[in-house]
C-alpha positions as MATLAB code, in Angstrom:
seq = 'MRTERNLTRLDRVFARLDREPERPAHLDVPRMSRHRVVLFSATLAFYLAIVVAVLTTSWLVRFDWQVMFFRPYQQWPEIHAFLDYWVVLGQRGPTAVMVAAWLGWRSWRQHTLRPLLMFGASLLLLNVTVGAAKLGMGRLGPHYATAIGSNEMWLGGDIFPSGHTANAVVTWGILAYLASTPRTRRYLSALSAVVSLSVGLTTVYLGTHWLSDVFLGWAAGLLILLALPWFEPLITRVEGVVLGLRESWRARRARLAPLPEPAAAPVGVPAIVPPRPAAEETVPARETVGAVRAGRPPAYLAPGPHTARSERTPVTPAGSRRPPHSDRVPRGTTSARPMAGG';
ca = [
     -83.541  -96.408 -135.945;
     -84.036  -97.988 -132.666;
     -81.205  -99.528 -130.820;
     -81.128 -101.801 -127.994;
     -79.641 -100.345 -124.482;
     -76.230 -101.982 -123.720;
     -76.504 -103.570 -120.138;
     -74.127 -102.423 -117.800;
     -72.334 -104.676 -115.319;
     -74.862 -103.445 -112.635;
     -77.728 -104.506 -114.663;
     -76.548 -107.655 -115.216;
     -76.385 -108.192 -111.419;
     -79.808 -107.194 -110.778;
     -81.091 -109.349 -113.600;
     -79.421 -112.244 -111.920;
     -81.471 -111.425 -108.772;
     -84.754 -111.832 -110.506;
     -86.565 -115.190 -110.023;
     -86.272 -117.731 -112.894;
     -89.906 -118.448 -114.313;
     -89.605 -122.218 -113.780;
     -86.766 -124.638 -112.534;
     -83.977 -125.178 -115.104;
     -84.411 -128.045 -117.059;
     -80.824 -129.340 -116.877;
     -79.160 -128.542 -113.452;
     -75.488 -129.229 -113.424;
     -75.257 -131.960 -110.850;
     -71.787 -133.302 -109.987;
     -71.183 -137.393 -110.629;
     -69.082 -139.539 -109.018;
     -66.590 -140.026 -111.811;
     -63.381 -142.101 -111.972;
     -61.297 -138.927 -111.252;
     -63.249 -138.121 -108.274;
     -62.945 -141.804 -106.785;
     -59.263 -141.460 -107.322;
     -58.975 -138.166 -105.418;
     -61.184 -139.625 -102.747;
     -58.872 -142.634 -102.264;
     -56.053 -140.579 -102.205;
     -57.416 -138.231  -99.500;
     -58.568 -141.335  -97.672;
     -55.096 -142.382  -97.475;
     -53.545 -139.309  -96.576;
     -56.256 -139.169  -93.731;
     -55.280 -142.583  -92.435;
     -51.516 -141.600  -92.742;
     -51.747 -138.623  -90.552;
     -53.719 -140.718  -87.957;
     -51.109 -143.563  -87.944;
     -48.164 -141.087  -87.664;
     -49.910 -139.440  -84.637;
     -50.612 -142.659  -82.946;
     -47.105 -143.973  -83.231;
     -45.545 -140.533  -82.115;
     -43.575 -140.302  -85.342;
     -41.777 -137.185  -86.694;
     -44.913 -135.423  -87.145;
     -45.680 -135.342  -83.448;
     -42.107 -133.647  -82.846;
     -42.785 -131.190  -85.694;
     -46.040 -130.368  -83.843;
     -43.933 -129.604  -80.605;
     -41.437 -127.329  -82.664;
     -44.223 -125.294  -83.903;
     -45.498 -124.851  -80.555;
     -42.284 -123.632  -78.980;
     -41.979 -121.366  -81.770;
     -45.117 -119.487  -80.732;
     -46.162 -117.717  -83.707;
     -48.303 -115.491  -82.025;
     -45.186 -113.949  -80.098;
     -43.356 -113.698  -83.436;
     -45.943 -111.408  -85.080;
     -48.052 -110.068  -82.525;
     -49.286 -107.138  -84.743;
     -51.810 -109.353  -86.812;
     -53.268 -111.049  -83.824;
     -56.119 -108.869  -83.851;
     -56.981 -109.459  -87.209;
     -56.611 -113.039  -87.173;
     -58.846 -113.363  -84.052;
     -61.709 -112.297  -86.416;
     -60.480 -113.862  -89.363;
     -60.620 -117.282  -87.564;
     -64.618 -116.886  -87.175;
     -64.846 -117.698  -91.103;
     -64.145 -121.446  -89.738;
     -66.496 -121.328  -87.056;
     -69.759 -123.463  -87.959;
     -72.432 -120.985  -86.382;
     -71.933 -117.670  -88.272;
     -70.590 -119.382  -91.577;
     -73.709 -121.928  -91.533;
     -76.185 -118.938  -91.238;
     -74.439 -116.937  -94.034;
     -74.079 -119.805  -96.562;
     -77.714 -120.943  -95.548;
     -78.827 -117.493  -96.423;
     -77.159 -117.469  -99.960;
     -78.401 -121.189 -100.584;
     -81.852 -120.254  -99.583;
     -81.904 -117.510 -102.207;
     -80.659 -120.058 -104.618;
     -83.384 -122.311 -103.762;
     -86.029 -119.712 -104.171;
     -84.678 -118.633 -107.286;
     -84.457 -122.012 -109.218;
     -87.401 -123.528 -107.574;
     -85.481 -126.327 -106.061;
     -84.547 -127.569 -102.825;
     -81.426 -129.145 -103.625;
     -78.779 -126.559 -102.506;
     -80.377 -126.139  -99.067;
     -80.658 -130.172  -98.931;
     -76.987 -130.722 -100.111;
     -75.959 -128.049  -97.644;
     -77.844 -129.891  -94.741;
     -76.357 -133.258  -95.655;
     -72.813 -131.898  -95.808;
     -73.126 -130.291  -92.199;
     -74.724 -133.692  -91.027;
     -71.710 -135.493  -92.449;
     -69.545 -133.210  -90.874;
     -70.790 -133.619  -87.476;
     -71.023 -137.133  -87.342;
     -67.505 -138.046  -88.953;
     -65.500 -135.404  -87.307;
     -67.219 -135.553  -83.996;
     -66.839 -138.978  -83.839;
     -63.156 -138.770  -84.496;
     -62.485 -136.114  -82.167;
     -64.241 -137.829  -79.171;
     -62.763 -141.207  -80.266;
     -59.280 -140.150  -79.980;
     -59.350 -137.339  -77.306;
     -56.174 -135.518  -78.215;
     -55.310 -132.579  -75.876;
     -54.407 -129.101  -77.402;
     -51.191 -127.460  -77.329;
     -52.158 -125.065  -74.234;
     -53.473 -128.283  -72.250;
     -50.372 -130.420  -72.985;
     -49.006 -132.644  -70.274;
     -45.825 -134.153  -71.327;
     -43.268 -132.611  -73.918;
     -42.813 -134.813  -77.056;
     -46.064 -136.926  -76.205;
     -49.037 -137.319  -78.699;
     -51.607 -136.409  -76.087;
     -53.734 -138.948  -77.262;
     -56.866 -140.597  -75.196;
     -56.624 -137.908  -72.644;
     -60.152 -136.450  -73.003;
     -59.421 -133.639  -75.459;
     -61.529 -132.828  -78.628;
     -59.225 -130.941  -80.979;
     -58.263 -133.870  -83.530;
     -59.053 -133.221  -86.316;
     -59.428 -129.304  -86.321;
     -63.295 -128.521  -86.335;
     -62.411 -124.999  -87.519;
     -60.462 -126.124  -90.505;
     -62.850 -128.981  -91.566;
     -65.931 -126.781  -91.238;
     -64.183 -123.892  -93.178;
     -63.305 -126.637  -96.031;
     -66.904 -127.906  -96.071;
     -68.800 -124.572  -95.829;
     -67.158 -122.569  -98.351;
     -66.499 -125.681 -100.378;
     -70.259 -126.399 -100.888;
     -70.710 -123.054 -102.713;
     -68.119 -124.334 -105.402;
     -69.920 -127.683 -105.292;
     -73.144 -126.166 -106.089;
     -72.162 -123.768 -108.724;
     -73.932 -123.416 -111.864;
     -71.273 -122.893 -114.296;
     -67.699 -124.276 -114.716;
     -65.808 -121.011 -114.431;
     -67.792 -120.114 -111.056;
     -66.972 -123.615 -109.889;
     -63.261 -122.696 -110.696;
     -63.322 -119.542 -108.961;
     -65.490 -120.586 -105.700;
     -63.045 -123.477 -105.473;
     -59.859 -121.309 -105.393;
     -61.467 -118.722 -102.959;
     -62.858 -121.896 -100.627;
     -59.318 -123.296 -100.604;
     -57.556 -120.162  -99.719;
     -60.246 -119.573  -96.726;
     -59.806 -122.970  -95.443;
     -56.095 -122.960  -95.621;
     -55.640 -119.400  -94.033;
     -58.270 -120.625  -91.264;
     -56.298 -123.771  -90.453;
     -52.991 -121.752  -90.317;
     -54.518 -119.197  -87.946;
     -55.583 -121.882  -85.449;
     -51.763 -122.849  -85.256;
     -50.924 -119.429  -85.034;
     -53.048 -118.544  -81.973;
     -51.831 -121.865  -80.522;
     -55.368 -123.739  -80.253;
     -54.309 -126.753  -82.588;
     -51.405 -128.718  -83.343;
     -50.319 -128.626  -87.124;
     -51.372 -132.359  -87.315;
     -54.658 -131.325  -86.348;
     -54.860 -129.088  -89.332;
     -53.514 -131.456  -91.670;
     -56.303 -134.047  -90.673;
     -59.007 -131.287  -90.822;
     -58.231 -130.416  -94.212;
     -58.591 -134.227  -95.041;
     -61.722 -134.688  -93.354;
     -63.489 -131.781  -95.030;
     -62.453 -132.598  -98.388;
     -63.808 -136.178  -98.069;
     -67.020 -134.859  -97.198;
     -67.102 -132.820 -100.411;
     -65.640 -135.508 -102.547;
     -68.550 -138.125 -101.196;
     -71.133 -135.686 -101.806;
     -72.134 -137.339 -105.354;
     -73.113 -140.625 -103.601;
     -75.854 -138.772 -101.732;
     -77.625 -137.043 -104.801;
     -79.936 -139.836 -105.369;
     -81.143 -139.642 -101.993;
     -81.263 -135.721 -101.797;
     -83.511 -135.956 -105.210;
     -85.940 -138.420 -103.524;
     -86.382 -136.348 -100.526;
     -86.738 -133.362 -102.448;
     -89.568 -135.048 -104.265;
     -91.180 -136.146 -100.984;
     -91.008 -132.510  -99.453;
     -92.469 -131.018 -102.647;
     -95.374 -133.575 -102.892;
     -96.312 -132.838  -99.204;
     -96.330 -129.304 -100.036;
     -98.467 -129.767 -102.986;
    -101.072 -131.765 -100.918;
    -101.103 -129.262  -98.170;
    -101.980 -126.475 -100.753;
    -104.662 -128.601 -102.085;
    -106.182 -129.447  -98.741;
    -105.847 -125.718  -97.825;
    -107.757 -124.517 -101.173;
    -110.488 -127.067 -100.069;
    -111.005 -125.705  -96.719;
    -110.612 -122.184  -97.356;
    -114.233 -120.628  -97.136;
    -115.706 -118.774  -99.872;
    -114.842 -114.941 -100.216;
    -117.658 -112.525  -98.881;
    -118.991 -109.815 -101.091;
    -117.379 -106.439 -100.076;
    -119.655 -104.366  -98.021;
    -120.429 -100.623  -99.254;
    -118.289  -97.932  -97.689;
    -120.011  -95.779  -94.967;
    -121.597  -92.786  -95.863;
    -122.175  -93.929  -99.649;
    -125.637  -95.175 -100.421;
    -125.605  -98.391 -101.737;
    -127.028  -98.811 -105.192;
    -129.780 -101.169 -105.459;
    -130.541 -102.542 -108.751;
    -134.292 -102.254 -110.065;
    -136.451 -105.200 -109.649;
    -137.752 -106.588 -112.892;
    -141.281 -105.719 -113.415;
    -143.583 -108.567 -112.244;
    -144.946 -110.553 -115.219;
    -148.738 -110.138 -115.375;
    -150.434 -113.349 -115.298;
    -152.581 -113.570 -118.488;
    -155.218 -116.092 -118.375;
    -155.189 -118.502 -121.234;
    -157.876 -118.325 -123.598;
    -160.494 -121.023 -123.446;
    -160.919 -123.140 -126.520;
    -164.259 -123.101 -128.488;
    -166.367 -125.553 -126.814;
    -164.546 -125.772 -123.400;
    -166.677 -126.154 -120.438;
    -165.512 -124.111 -117.241;
    -165.464 -126.332 -114.348;
    -168.200 -125.863 -111.746;
    -170.674 -124.168 -114.033;
    -173.451 -125.862 -115.910;
    -173.098 -125.690 -119.650;
    -174.840 -122.646 -121.210;
    -177.946 -122.911 -123.054;
    -177.969 -122.167 -126.728;
    -180.942 -121.402 -128.516;
    -181.514 -123.259 -131.853;
    -181.028 -121.501 -134.964;
    -178.519 -119.665 -136.986;
    -175.834 -117.756 -134.465;
    -174.139 -114.465 -135.593;
    -170.872 -113.035 -134.248;
    -171.016 -109.780 -132.241;
    -169.554 -107.660 -134.734;
    -172.525 -108.831 -137.156;
    -175.271 -107.738 -134.938;
    -176.976 -104.582 -135.015;
    -176.548 -102.318 -132.231;
    -179.523 -101.660 -130.084;
    -179.895  -98.130 -128.414;
    -182.521  -97.419 -125.999;
    -184.802  -94.647 -127.024;
    -185.350  -91.334 -124.879;
    -183.207  -90.650 -121.786;
    -182.070  -92.761 -119.323;
    -182.593  -90.507 -116.487;
    -185.542  -91.149 -114.665;
    -188.376  -88.425 -115.043;
    -188.787  -85.422 -112.437;
    -191.932  -83.812 -112.041;
    -190.687  -80.817 -110.245;
    -187.836  -79.821 -112.627;
    -188.296  -77.244 -115.461;
    -186.435  -77.328 -118.505;
    -183.754  -74.294 -118.981;
    -185.151  -71.057 -120.947;
    -188.706  -71.550 -119.621;
    -190.624  -69.739 -117.144;
    -192.185  -71.472 -114.366;
    -195.721  -71.794 -114.437;
    -196.082  -72.180 -111.072;
    -198.429  -69.384 -109.263;
    -196.595  -66.932 -106.937;
    -197.322  -67.018 -103.429;
    -198.185  -63.770 -102.374;
    -200.580  -61.656 -100.519;
];
């Protein structure tokens, strides 16, 4: 009795690495639901509250100074070397390369450009919104602070909100946003939350950001993730245009491609020449009775009955056809010629 082999965990992993034969019919695309709209509104309110609290030099600014004077990197110096590397998970260059490679494989496997296009759109929104806020408010960091207790705004800095924190939220959160199953989305959401929270707190530990910078960075990144479903129709149209251009380019390339040449015979091997068909012998068409050949006068036929060639009596000439020779003697007879003698 034949039994099927049970797939191990490693077999299932390699099976997932194979390319799907065609694009899945129903991709799980998030929609802008009412729940998501409520979360977006609450996060936007939190974002504005942080900005107002810093601009008015409220209790949040005083708490920023207290954490700065606490100097966490001096309290726990043994983890400083590790956190110097851990904070790279919020740096845009390395993380963008890693996530783009993963989403590129996803795009190839599912025959769709949506993962890469959504990642590009999220990075574009991140650069525009966070970059504009950084340059617009110009806050200085803890290492460059000028007056104790001030909010350090409008002094030409670029740390408010925290770019590392916002980048960690968007870069790792986009993996959860593009997850293919709800279970995977839950796991990736928890993982991206842990990474973004730890990266933000690491910048506070290293003294490169105020705590309020990290709060605003979390809110900025979460706003981008929550707003992505509004850009889904635009991404779908862009994908259709790109795929249409690809198909037209392939069709044009196929038209301009030269015809393949016949393969040449290898050196040293005699080429096999197929035998030529025997030339067809030209058989002249039989002339019909009574037909007259062109260029010749008609033959004269004597009057009387005409017989066929097979009915005629063969005529054989009498005697030999050789001319007579007087000097030859027939075989078996003696010559009657007189001997010349003396």
